[in-house]
N, C-alpha and C positions, 0 to 999 in steps of 0.2 A: 725243245720242240721238235717233233719228228717231221721229216719231209714227206709231203703227200705223195702216195703213189700214183702213177699214170691211171690206174684202173679207177682209183677212188676219185680222182679229178674228173675223169671222164664221166662217171657215173653222176657227180654233182652237177656238171655242166649239162647233161641231158635231163635231169631232174628240174633244174632251174628253167630249162628251155620249155619243158612240158608245162610247168606251173605259169609261166608267162603266157603261153598260148591258151591254157584254160581260162585265164583271167581275162583275156580279150574277147571271149565269147560272151554274147549279150543275153541269151535266153537260158532258162534252167534246162530246157530241152537239149540245146546245144551242148551244154556242160556235161549233161548226163550221157549223151551219145559219146562225146569225146572221152569222158571217163571209162566208159564201157569198152570202147575200142582200144584204148590204152591197156586196160586189164586183159583184154583177150590177147592183144599182142604180146604182153609180157609173160602171160601163161604159156603161149605158144614157144616163145624163146626159152623158157625154163624147161618145157618139155623136149625141145631139141637139144639143149645142153645135156639134160638126163640121158637122152637116148644116145648122144655121141659118147658120153662118159661110159654108159653101159656096153656099148661096142667096142670102146677102146679097153675096157677091162677084160674083154674075152680073149 
């Protein structure tokens, strides 16, 4: 068995936290907005990482 990397462990903890928060919401509208915001945030983070990698490659 391999030892989990800190990056993988942090990603799993974050995913678990978000799923628990999502399950605590009562209405479908709240869950929809939560999911939409999480998607927008993750897309923004991906865009920032891609931009940083692009500027680092120059």
